[in-house]
C-alpha positions in Angstrom: 4.6 88.4 71.1 6.0 85.6 73.3 9.7 85.4 73.8 12.3 82.8 74.9 12.6 84.6 78.2 8.9 83.9 78.8 9.6 80.2 78.4 12.6 80.4 80.7 10.5 82.1 83.3 8.0 79.2 83.1 10.8 76.7 83.7 12.0 78.9 86.6 8.6 78.9 88.2 8.2 75.1 87.8 11.6 74.5 89.2 11.1 76.9 92.1 7.8 75.2 93.0 9.3 71.7 93.0 12.3 72.9 94.9 10.3 75.0 97.3 12.2 78.1 96.8 11.3 81.7 95.9 10.4 82.7 92.4 12.5 85.2 90.4 10.7 88.0 88.7 10.1 88.0 85.0 12.2 91.1 84.6 15.2 89.4 86.3 14.9 86.5 83.8 14.6 88.9 80.9 17.7 90.8 82.0 19.7 87.7 82.5 18.6 86.3 79.1 19.8 89.5 77.4 23.2 89.2 79.1 23.4 85.5 78.2 22.6 86.1 74.5 25.1 88.9 74.3 27.8 86.7 75.9 27.0 84.0 73.3 27.7 86.4 70.4 31.2 87.0 71.8 32.2 83.5 72.7 31.3 80.5 74.9 29.1 81.9 77.7 29.6 78.7 79.7 33.4 78.9 79.9 34.4 80.5 83.2 37.9 81.3 81.8 36.2 83.9 79.6 34.8 85.9 82.4 36.5 84.9 85.7 40.0 84.9 87.0 41.4 81.5 87.9 42.6 80.8 91.4 46.2 80.6 90.1 45.9 84.0 88.5 44.3 85.5 91.6 47.2 84.3 93.7 49.9 85.3 91.3 51.9 88.0 93.1 53.0 89.4 89.7 49.4 90.1 88.6 50.1 93.9 88.9 51.8 93.6 85.5 48.6 92.3 83.9 46.7 95.4 85.0 49.5 97.7 83.9 49.7 96.1 80.5 46.2 97.3 79.7 47.2 101.0 80.3 48.6 103.3 77.6 52.4 103.3 77.3 52.7 106.8 78.8 50.7 105.9 81.9 52.6 102.8 83.0 54.5 104.7 85.7 51.3 105.8 87.3 48.0 104.3 88.4 44.6 106.1 88.7 42.5 105.4 91.7 38.7 105.4 91.8 38.6 109.2 92.4 40.8 109.9 89.4 43.9 110.6 91.4 47.1 109.6 89.7 49.5 107.7 92.0 53.2 107.4 90.9 54.5 103.9 91.0 57.8 102.9 92.6 60.5 100.7 91.1 59.3 97.4 89.7 55.8 98.9 89.1 54.9 98.7 92.8 52.5 101.0 94.7 54.0 103.2 97.4 53.8 101.7 100.9 50.5 102.1 102.8 48.7 102.8 99.5 45.6 100.8 98.9 45.3 99.4 95.4 42.2 100.7 93.6 39.8 98.3 92.1 39.7 97.8 88.4 36.2 99.1 88.1 33.6 100.7 90.3 30.6 98.6 91.3 27.3 99.9 89.8 24.5 100.8 92.2 22.9 97.8 93.9 19.8 96.7 92.1 16.9 95.6 94.4 15.4 92.3 93.5 11.6 92.3 93.9 10.7 88.8 94.8 7.3 87.0 94.9 6.1 85.1 97.9 7.3 81.5 98.0 5.1 78.7 96.7 2.3 77.3 98.9 3.1 74.5 101.3 1.2 72.1 99.1 4.4 71.0 97.4 5.9 67.9 99.0 9.0 68.6 101.0 10.5 65.3 99.9 10.6 66.4 96.3 14.1 66.1 95.0 15.9 69.3 93.9 15.8 70.0 90.2 19.4 71.3 90.2 21.6 71.1 93.3 22.7 74.7 92.8 19.0 75.8 92.9 18.0 74.0 96.1 19.3 76.9 98.3 18.3 80.4 97.5 20.1 83.4 99.1 18.3 86.2 100.9 17.4 89.3 99.1 20.2 91.2 100.7 22.8 88.6 99.6 21.2 88.6 96.2 21.6 92.4 95.8 25.3 92.1 96.7 25.9 89.3 94.3 24.1 91.1 91.5 26.3 94.1 92.0 29.6 92.2 92.3 28.8 89.9 89.4 28.1 92.9 87.2 31.4 94.5 88.2 33.2 91.3 87.3 31.4 91.0 84.0 32.3 94.5 83.1 35.9 93.5 82.9 35.3 91.1 80.1 33.9 91.0 76.5 30.8 89.3 77.8 30.5 91.9 80.6 30.9 94.8 78.1 28.1 93.3 76.1 26.0 92.8 79.3 26.5 96.4 80.2 25.0 97.3 76.8 22.1 95.0 77.5 21.5 96.5 80.9 21.2 99.9 79.3 18.4 98.7 77.1 15.3 99.5 79.1 12.8 96.7 79.0 9.5 98.1 77.8 6.7 96.6 79.9 4.8 94.2 77.7 1.1 94.8 77.6 -1.3 92.5 79.6 -2.3 89.6 77.4 -4.4 86.5 77.3 -2.1 83.5 77.3 -1.6 79.7 77.2 1.3 77.7 78.6 1.9 74.2 77.2 4.2 71.5 78.6 5.4 68.6 76.5 7.5 65.6 77.5 9.8 63.5 75.4 9.1 59.8 75.5 11.9 57.6 76.8 11.1 54.8 74.4 10.1 56.6 71.2 11.7 60.0 71.5 8.4 61.6 70.5 7.0 64.7 72.3 3.7 64.2 74.0 1.4 66.7 75.6 1.9 66.9 79.4 -0.3 69.9 80.3 -1.9 72.9 78.7 -4.0 75.6 80.4 -4.5 79.3 79.8 -7.0 82.1 79.9 -8.7 84.5 77.5 -8.6 87.2 80.1 -5.8 89.7 79.9 -3.1 89.0 82.4 0.0 90.8 83.7 2.8 88.7 82.2 4.8 88.3 85.5 1.8 87.0 87.4 0.0 85.3 84.5 2.9 83.3 83.2 3.7 82.1 86.7 0.1 81.1 87.4 -0.4 79.2 84.2 3.0 77.6 84.1 2.1 76.0 87.5 -1.5 75.4 86.7 -0.8 73.6 83.5 2.0 71.6 85.2 0.0 70.5 88.3 -3.7 71.0 87.6 -4.5 69.8 84.1 -7.1 67.1 85.0 -6.0 65.1 82.0 -2.7 64.3 83.5 -1.0 63.6 86.8 1.0 66.5 88.3 4.5 66.9 86.8 7.1 65.3 89.0 10.7 66.6 89.5 12.1 63.4 87.8 10.3 64.4 84.6 11.7 67.9 84.3 14.8 66.9 82.2 12.5 65.6 79.5 10.2 68.6 79.4 9.8 71.5 76.9 7.5 74.4 77.3 5.8 76.8 74.9 4.1 80.1 75.5 1.4 81.6 73.3 0.2 85.2 73.8 -3.2 85.7 72.2 -4.2 88.7 70.0 -6.6 89.8 67.4 -9.9 88.3 68.6 -12.7 88.4 66.1 -16.1 86.8 65.8 -16.6 84.5 62.9 -19.4 85.0 60.5 -19.8 81.3 60.2 -18.1 78.2 61.8 -15.4 78.0 59.1 -14.6 81.7 58.9 -10.9 81.2 59.9 -7.6 80.1 58.3 -5.7 77.0 59.1 -2.2 77.7 60.5 -3.1 81.4 61.2 -6.0 81.3 63.6 -6.8 79.6 66.8 -10.5 79.1 67.4 -12.8 79.1 70.4 -16.2 77.7 70.3 -19.1 77.9 72.7 -22.5 76.3 72.1 -25.6 74.8 73.9 -26.7 71.3 73.3 -29.6 69.6 75.0 -29.7 72.4 77.5 -26.0 72.2 78.5 -23.4 74.7 77.6 -20.1 73.5 76.0 -16.9 75.3 75.1 -13.3 74.6 74.1 -10.4 76.1 72.2 -7.5 75.0 70.0 -4.4 77.2 69.7 -3.3 78.4 66.2 -0.7 75.6 65.7 -2.9 72.6 66.7 -4.8 72.0 63.4 -1.8 72.4 61.2 0.4 70.1 63.3 -2.3 67.5 63.3 -3.0 67.8 59.6 -6.7 68.4 60.1 -9.2 70.1 57.7 -11.5 72.8 59.1 -14.3 70.4 59.6 -12.1 67.8 61.3 -10.7 70.5 63.6 -14.2 71.6 64.6 -15.4 68.1 65.2 -12.4 67.4 67.4 -12.8 70.6 69.2 -16.5 69.8 69.9 -15.5 66.4 71.2 -12.9 68.1 73.4 -15.7 70.2 74.9 -17.6 67.1 75.7 -20.1 66.9 72.9 -21.2 63.3 72.2 -23.6 63.9 69.2 -23.3 62.2 65.8 -20.2 63.2 63.9 -22.2 64.2 60.8 -24.4 66.6 62.8 -21.6 69.0 63.9 -22.5 71.7 61.4 -26.2 71.5 62.4 -25.2 72.1 66.0 -23.1 75.1 65.2 -25.5 76.4 62.5 -28.5 76.2 64.8 -30.5 73.7 62.8 -30.3 70.7 65.2 -32.7 71.9 67.9 -30.0 73.8 69.7 -28.4 77.3 69.8 -26.6 78.2 66.6 -24.0 80.6 65.3 -26.6 82.8 63.5 -28.3 83.6 66.8 -31.0 81.0 66.9 -32.0 80.1 70.5 -32.4 82.0 73.8 -30.5 85.2 74.4 -27.1 84.4 75.9 -27.1 80.8 74.6 -26.1 81.4 70.9 -23.3 79.3 69.6 -20.1 81.4 69.2 -17.1 80.7 67.0 -14.2 83.2 67.7 -10.9 83.3 65.9 -7.7 84.7 67.3 -4.0 84.8 66.5 -0.8 84.1 68.5 2.7 82.9 67.7 3.9 80.0 69.9 7.5 80.2 71.2 9.0 77.0 72.7 12.1 76.1 74.6 13.5 72.8 76.0 15.1 71.8 79.2 18.7 71.8 77.8 18.4 75.4 76.8 17.0 76.4 80.2 19.6 74.4 82.0 22.5 76.0 80.1 21.1 79.5 80.7 20.5 78.9 84.4 24.0 77.5 85.0 25.5 80.5 83.3 23.2 82.9 85.3 24.1 81.2 88.6 27.8 81.4 87.8 27.3 85.2 87.3 25.3 85.6 90.4 22.2 86.7 88.4 19.9 84.1 89.9 
């Protein structure tokens, strides 16, 4: 099943391509999304005061008292260093001279970030940055350090404690899956959402590579539209559909509206045609089954008479039909499948990315 993290990853890939920076991995996005969701359950994840010390607090020479206040009453005359050694405090709660103050927490092991090669040089270098914070991406080494330090900082807060729990939840590798990525754009004048690109595959794909590929292909190579420009990104939303349960239909209408997507393939006047509609399309358009099939055949390029659609698919119009009439390998095929669409808009992606950048997770 598709998840919001899959949608965030599509936005990340589009943004990276337009900004000409390296892509994150899907696992990085999933991990950051877990942390973000956990932080939201404990308060406002975007408020830096919840997770970071202010400059004034950092410079306050009396901040030793804040650390001591969190210790049990019996331990306020000592402090424990990173090795567990108890160090007696002098008058006023000060450390002995020449004693280095231990850190509040120990940094977890550095997590190596596996990055994918940068986008091809086909993207225009003059394309404006989607987000100013995103235009410069640190090296892998710097990223490893920031990941470790940010997680140390997070562990000192409610959000960080929640993140620590999220980090312990191992991400089970999702199985390879056929998929479609759909971009929609909100009209400036009407406020309505319009299709901006939709491309996918029925071949099983590794999610990391497949989502990246089809996020970019649907954004830049859908021949029905011009490539998406950076200036359009704030009005975009994206949806991901992972496809399952493929079954051959016994007849052209052997599927359920709102449950199944359908894929058709047929031969007409010696030419092969094919197209698909995802499970949500017919229901959103308010179509009947026959209207859906006619529209789908038109989408495939069929120009025959509207009333003859069933004859084409049934094999009674001088062409290959669903019951196997015609040459071997040219029979009409109607396949049903399922898949739940998950969608996410720019504002949601923007809020998550800003939070993730503040924590050093991206």
